[in-house]
Structure formats: structure tokens, C-alpha cells
C-alpha positions as CSV (number, residue, x, y, z in Angstrom):
1,M,18.8,-12.8,35.7
2,A,20.0,-11.9,32.3
3,I,23.7,-12.5,30.8
4,L,24.5,-10.2,28.3
5,D,27.0,-12.6,26.8
6,M,29.8,-10.8,24.5
7,N,31.6,-13.5,23.5
8,H,30.3,-14.3,19.6
9,N,30.7,-17.9,19.8
10,W,34.3,-17.4,20.9
11,P,36.3,-20.0,23.4
12,N,36.0,-18.7,26.7
13,L,36.0,-18.9,30.4
14,G,34.1,-15.8,31.2
15,H,30.7,-16.4,30.4
16,D,31.1,-20.2,32.6
17,S,32.8,-18.6,35.2
18,L,29.5,-15.8,35.7
19,V,27.5,-18.4,35.6
20,K,29.5,-20.4,38.6
21,A,30.0,-16.9,40.5
22,V,25.2,-16.9,40.5
23,G,25.7,-20.9,41.4
24,E,27.4,-19.9,44.2
25,I,25.4,-17.3,46.0
26,V,22.2,-19.4,45.2
27,L,23.3,-22.1,47.1
28,D,23.3,-19.1,50.0
29,L,20.1,-18.5,49.5
30,E,18.3,-22.0,48.7
31,P,16.6,-21.9,52.1
32,F,14.5,-18.8,51.3
33,L,13.7,-20.2,48.2
34,E,12.7,-23.2,49.1
35,Q,10.3,-21.4,52.2
36,A,9.3,-18.7,48.9
37,G,8.6,-21.6,46.1
38,L,11.1,-19.7,44.5
39,A,13.6,-20.9,41.6
40,A,16.7,-18.6,40.5
41,R,17.5,-18.4,36.2
42,V,19.9,-17.4,34.6
43,L,19.3,-16.8,31.2
44,S,22.2,-16.0,29.0
45,Y,21.9,-13.5,25.7
46,D,23.8,-13.7,22.5
47,V,24.0,-10.3,22.1
48,R,26.4,-9.4,19.4
49,S,26.3,-12.8,16.8
50,R,22.6,-13.0,17.1
51,G,20.9,-9.9,18.5
52,M,19.2,-11.4,21.3
53,I,18.3,-8.6,24.0
54,P,16.7,-9.0,27.3
55,E,13.4,-7.2,28.0
56,P,14.0,-3.9,30.2
57,P,13.8,-4.2,34.4
58,G,10.1,-5.9,34.9
59,A,8.3,-8.6,36.3
60,R,11.4,-11.2,35.2
61,L,14.3,-9.1,34.9
62,R,16.0,-6.8,37.5
63,L,19.7,-8.1,37.7
64,Y,21.8,-8.0,34.2
65,I,25.4,-9.2,33.7
66,G,27.7,-8.3,30.8
67,T,30.8,-10.4,29.5
68,G,33.7,-9.9,28.2
69,G,34.5,-10.8,24.4
70,P,36.8,-10.3,21.4
71,G,37.3,-8.0,18.7
72,H,37.3,-4.2,18.3
73,I,34.8,-1.7,20.5
74,D,32.9,-0.2,18.3
75,P,31.0,-3.3,16.2
76,R,30.8,-1.0,13.1
77,R,35.4,-1.7,12.7
78,N,34.8,-5.9,13.2
79,D,35.3,-6.2,9.3
80,G,37.6,-9.2,10.1
81,A,40.5,-7.6,8.5
82,S,41.4,-5.0,10.4
83,E,43.9,-4.5,13.1
84,G,42.1,-5.6,16.6
85,T,39.2,-7.0,15.5
86,Q,40.7,-10.9,15.4
87,G,38.5,-12.1,12.5
88,I,35.5,-10.8,13.8
89,V,32.8,-9.7,11.1
90,E,29.8,-8.6,12.9
91,D,26.3,-6.6,12.5
92,P,25.9,-4.1,14.3
93,S,22.0,-3.9,14.9
94,W,22.3,-4.8,18.4
95,E,24.2,-1.5,20.1
96,A,21.0,0.4,19.9
97,P,18.1,-1.8,21.5
98,L,21.5,-2.8,23.9
99,F,21.5,1.2,24.8
100,R,18.0,1.2,25.4
101,L,18.5,-1.2,27.8
102,F,21.7,0.1,29.5
103,D,19.1,3.6,29.4
104,A,16.3,1.3,31.4
105,V,18.5,-0.1,33.6
106,R,20.2,3.6,34.5
107,A,16.4,4.7,34.9
108,D,14.7,2.0,36.9
109,E,16.2,2.3,41.0
110,T,15.3,-1.5,41.7
111,A,17.9,-2.7,38.4
112,A,21.2,-3.7,38.5
113,L,23.9,-3.8,36.0
114,L,27.3,-5.4,36.1
115,A,29.7,-5.2,33.1
116,V,33.2,-6.8,32.0
117,C,35.8,-6.0,30.4
118,H,34.3,-6.2,26.4
119,T,31.1,-4.9,28.1
120,F,33.1,-2.3,30.1
121,G,33.6,-1.2,26.3
122,V,30.6,-1.4,25.5
123,V,29.0,1.1,28.5
124,C,31.9,3.5,27.5
125,R,30.4,3.9,24.5
126,W,27.0,4.5,25.5
127,L,28.2,7.3,27.6
128,D,30.1,8.5,24.9
129,L,32.5,8.8,27.6
130,A,36.3,7.0,26.3
131,R,37.6,6.3,23.1
132,P,39.0,2.7,22.3
133,V,42.8,3.1,21.5
134,L,44.2,-0.5,20.3
135,R,47.6,-1.3,22.7
136,G,50.8,-0.7,20.6
137,P,54.5,-2.1,21.1
138,G,54.7,0.8,23.1
139,K,52.2,-0.8,26.2
140,G,53.7,-4.1,25.5
141,G,50.6,-4.9,23.2
142,K,48.0,-7.1,24.5
143,S,47.1,-7.1,28.5
144,I,47.4,-10.0,29.3
145,G,48.0,-11.7,32.9
146,V,47.6,-9.9,36.5
147,R,48.1,-6.2,35.7
148,V,47.7,-3.2,38.3
149,N,45.0,-0.6,38.4
150,V,45.4,2.0,40.6
151,L,42.6,3.3,42.5
152,A,41.0,6.8,41.3
153,P,40.6,9.5,44.7
154,E,36.9,9.3,43.9
155,A,37.2,5.8,45.0
156,E,39.0,6.4,48.4
157,R,35.8,8.2,49.2
158,H,33.3,6.1,47.3
159,P,31.3,4.2,51.0
160,W,31.7,1.0,48.7
161,F,35.4,1.0,47.3
162,S,36.9,2.9,50.7
163,R,36.8,-0.1,51.8
164,L,39.0,-1.2,49.4
165,A,41.3,1.2,49.3
166,G,42.1,0.5,53.3
167,Q,43.3,-2.5,52.4
168,L,46.0,-1.7,49.3
169,R,49.2,-1.0,49.5
170,G,49.9,2.5,47.4
171,G,46.2,2.4,45.8
172,C,47.4,-0.2,44.0
173,L,44.9,-3.5,43.0
174,S,46.1,-7.0,40.9
175,V,43.7,-7.2,38.1
176,V,43.3,-10.2,35.6
177,D,43.6,-8.8,32.2
178,S,42.7,-9.8,28.6
179,R,42.3,-7.3,26.2
180,L,43.4,-5.6,23.8
181,F,42.6,-2.3,23.3
182,D,42.5,0.9,26.3
183,L,39.5,3.1,26.4
184,I,41.0,6.7,27.2
185,P,38.2,9.3,28.7
186,V,37.5,11.6,25.5
187,S,37.1,14.5,28.7
188,D,38.2,15.6,32.6
189,A,34.9,15.3,32.8
190,F,32.8,12.9,33.4
191,P,29.1,13.0,32.4
192,P,27.0,13.0,35.8
193,G,26.8,10.4,38.1
194,V,29.4,8.3,36.6
195,V,32.1,7.8,39.2
196,P,35.6,7.1,38.0
197,I,37.4,4.6,40.0
198,G,40.2,3.1,38.4
199,Y,43.1,3.9,36.1
200,E,45.2,2.0,34.5
201,A,48.8,1.4,36.5
202,R,52.3,2.2,33.9
203,P,55.2,0.6,35.1
204,D,55.9,3.2,38.1
205,G,52.8,2.8,39.9
206,T,51.9,6.5,39.3
207,R,48.3,6.6,37.1
208,G,48.1,6.1,34.1
209,D,46.3,8.0,30.8
210,A,43.4,4.2,30.5
211,I,39.9,4.6,32.4
212,T,39.5,1.0,34.1
213,M,36.3,1.1,36.4
214,I,33.8,3.2,36.8
215,E,30.5,3.6,38.3
216,V,27.1,4.9,36.8
217,A,24.8,4.6,39.2
218,R,24.7,3.4,42.8
219,D,21.7,1.8,44.7
220,R,19.4,4.2,46.9
221,G,20.9,3.0,49.7
222,G,24.4,5.5,49.2
223,T,26.9,3.0,49.4
224,M,26.7,-0.5,46.8
225,P,27.2,0.3,43.2
226,R,24.2,-0.9,41.0
227,M,25.5,-0.3,37.6
228,I,29.6,-1.0,37.4
229,A,31.3,-1.8,34.6
230,V,35.2,-2.8,34.9
231,N,37.6,-3.7,32.0
232,H,39.4,-6.3,33.5
233,H,38.2,-10.1,34.6
234,P,37.2,-10.5,38.1
235,E,34.9,-14.1,36.9
236,I,38.7,-15.3,36.7
237,R,39.4,-16.1,40.5
238,D,40.3,-19.6,42.3
239,R,42.9,-22.1,40.1
240,E,40.8,-25.7,40.2
241,M,37.5,-23.9,39.7
242,Q,38.9,-22.9,36.5
243,R,40.5,-25.8,35.3
244,A,37.7,-28.3,36.2
245,L,36.0,-25.6,33.8
246,L,38.3,-26.6,31.2
247,E,38.0,-30.3,31.7
248,R,34.4,-29.5,31.1
249,K,35.0,-27.6,28.2
250,L,37.7,-30.3,27.0
251,A,35.1,-33.2,27.4
252,R,32.0,-32.0,26.1
253,S,34.6,-30.6,22.5
254,E,33.9,-27.3,22.9
255,V,37.2,-25.7,22.4
256,S,40.3,-27.6,20.9
257,A,43.3,-29.2,23.8
258,E,45.7,-26.6,22.7
259,W,43.2,-24.3,23.6
260,V,42.7,-25.6,26.5
261,E,47.1,-25.8,27.4
262,E,47.4,-22.0,26.5
263,R,44.4,-21.1,29.1
264,N,46.1,-23.7,31.8
265,R,49.5,-21.8,31.5
266,I,48.0,-18.3,31.9
267,I,45.9,-19.6,34.6
268,A,49.3,-20.9,36.0
269,D,50.5,-17.7,35.3
270,V,47.9,-15.7,37.0
271,F,47.5,-17.7,40.4
272,R,51.2,-18.4,40.5
273,S,51.7,-17.6,43.9
274,R,49.3,-17.5,47.1
275,E,49.5,-14.2,47.9
276,S,49.3,-13.9,43.8
277,E,46.1,-15.3,44.1
278,A,44.7,-14.0,47.0
279,R,44.9,-10.5,46.1
280,V,42.9,-11.0,42.6
281,M,40.3,-12.1,45.0
282,L,40.4,-8.9,46.7
283,A,39.8,-7.3,43.2
284,S,36.9,-10.0,42.3
285,Y,35.2,-9.2,45.5
286,F,34.6,-5.8,45.2
287,T,34.5,-5.2,41.8
288,L,31.9,-8.7,41.0
289,L,31.1,-11.3,43.9
290,G,30.7,-8.2,46.7
291,P,27.6,-6.1,44.8
292,L,26.5,-9.4,42.8
293,R,26.2,-10.9,45.8
294,F,24.1,-7.8,47.2
295,H,21.7,-7.3,44.0
296,L,21.0,-11.1,43.7
297,Y,20.5,-10.9,47.6
298,R,18.0,-7.9,47.5
299,Q,16.3,-9.8,43.5
300,V,15.4,-12.5,45.8
301,R,14.1,-10.6,48.7
302,L,11.7,-7.9,46.3
303,R,10.2,-11.5,45.5
304,G,9.9,-13.4,48.2
305,A,8.3,-10.5,49.5
306,A,5.9,-10.1,46.3
307,L,4.8,-13.7,47.4
308,G,3.7,-12.5,51.2
309,V,6.9,-14.9,52.5
310,A,9.1,-12.6,55.0
311,G,12.4,-14.1,55.7
312,D,15.6,-12.7,57.5
313,L,17.0,-12.6,54.1
314,D,18.8,-9.0,54.1
315,E,21.2,-8.1,51.1
316,E,22.8,-5.2,53.8
317,R,24.3,-7.7,55.6
318,V,25.9,-8.2,52.5
319,L,28.0,-4.6,53.6
320,G,28.9,-6.1,57.2
321,S,30.7,-8.8,55.2
322,I,33.9,-7.5,54.1
323,P,36.8,-9.7,53.5
324,V,40.3,-9.1,54.6
325,V,42.8,-10.7,52.6
326,A,45.5,-7.7,51.6
327,D,47.4,-10.1,54.0
328,P,48.2,-13.2,52.5
329,D,47.8,-15.3,55.6
330,A,44.8,-14.1,55.6
331,G,43.6,-16.7,53.5
332,L,40.9,-15.8,51.2
333,P,37.3,-15.3,51.4
334,A,35.2,-17.6,50.9
């Protein structure tokens, strides 16, 4: 599978957290992989700073995961000095070939794309769905930490996200944010096939103007999203895992002690209670981990079948393994 690394060489936890999420699922798949003589590989492509774009869906790749990243959503706006660029100077030549990759994924019913944060904004640009607006003082500036999203009515009728809606209080979902920009829809009418899933919540809990979750394509089975993009960080979960990643980065001199200290403060705020952690995990499961497990199971099953290896691996089981974490006493999903 391919990770579309949009971090432009900035220090981050998101990339390694996504790799960790894949690794956890692969552990469950090890018996089948050994039986089929297969191995799972994660290939990381430095999209923004090196213009590396993976090949379209085919024999080698069918699952793509897009990360978060710094700077303006429009690479042409990243001049290193303007507000919201975070010092990024960017060559925008990667954008057109990446859009062609998105076209290819949408056209191939066996391929999938899971996009978080910055990649969410890039997907919105590809679809001409929403424009990035820098969050000003009226919105409290950068949205960081645990924030609230509101599910759209379409999500409550969605065969996958309705299961999430059934566990929420008032349709409000806790997510981990770290973003400078809101994505404001350019029209009330969404492009054909694109389904709004969530919006930013106003302080009073009502729906705000910023779109935060969309489905671009659905699996042919009719339940699981095949192309999903969210403007939060569902990969940031599990306090101890995040701290372990920080310690490893510091030991490798990838980041400074000051950067680690700042991230530890954020992690402490995000996971300040068991209830907070449980609610964040609920969002992580439905917007990333569940779809990732489903599509990874499918890719491994299909590779095995192509080699003549039959087994009891079935991605449809993921649809029946729904965690219940709205009640913090119910525990966290494995």
C-alpha cells in the first residue's frame, strides 16, 4: 500500500501513526500471509517536497493513505512568507499528477483512498468542492486538540456511519484537530457521488459552515466508504503509543526536545480522561481504522486468491465488528 506523505519534511506524528495502524492490522493477517507466501509492504511517497506520486491502481498498489501536513492547501500559495504558509515554499507541479491518481482510484472499484487533514483539503481542491479559509480570531485561530464535529443528515442514513451516529449524543463527535484552515463548500450541491459526512460544530453544538468529512466513493458492497477524506487526525490515538513514537523520534534525533515537550502537552490534553480517549477512539475507528482494516483485508484476500490460496479471510467480518465506546465504562476497541 502507498502512503501519500504530505508533510513536506516537517516533524510530525501522523505519518508514523498511520504506519503503526497498518502494522497492527497486518499482525492479525500474519497467519494468512504466511499461508499465501505474502508480505505486506508500506511504501511512503514524499509528494510535496520531492514530487513523488505512486503509480495508479494495479498489480502492486490498490490502497492509498494520505497524511496531514503544513502550509496552505493550495501549493501555489505557499511562498514561505504569507500568512498560513508556515514558512513552506512549494513547487506545485505534484498537484496535477496526484489529481490524476485520484481519478484513477475513483474509477477502479477495487482501489481505495483514505485521506486525513491536509490530504482532505487536497481532495476538496481536486473535486472543486470547498475553498480553504484561514481560521481567524473570530474562530479562535488554529483548531488544535479535541474538537467537536457534527454528523450530517446524510451520515445518519449512511450504512456505515449510521452505526457511528447510533453511539453519539446529539450527533456530536469528538475528533483530534490540528489545522489552520476551514474548508468552506463552494455550493450547497455536492458533486455527483460525493456525500457530506460531517461539519465543524459551533460552540452551541449546531452545524457550522466548514465541511470536515466526506465520502467520495463507496465500496461496491454498498456499506464501506472506498474513498473517504476527513479534516482531523484519526491516526492520533492511544496515549502510550503516541508517547512511544515521540521517544523514538527523539532518540533518532529526528526532532528536538522542545518539539517533543510541546507534543506531550498536546497529548496530555487530548487524552486527559478515559472518557475523552474513548470518544476519540470512536472517531478513529469509524473514520480510519475500520475502513483501513476492511480494505487491507480485501487486498490481502484478493492477492491470496490470485495465487490460488483459499482461506477464511473475509473483509465483510469488519462490518460486524463494531466497537461500542460511547459509554466510557465499556472500554476501548482493540
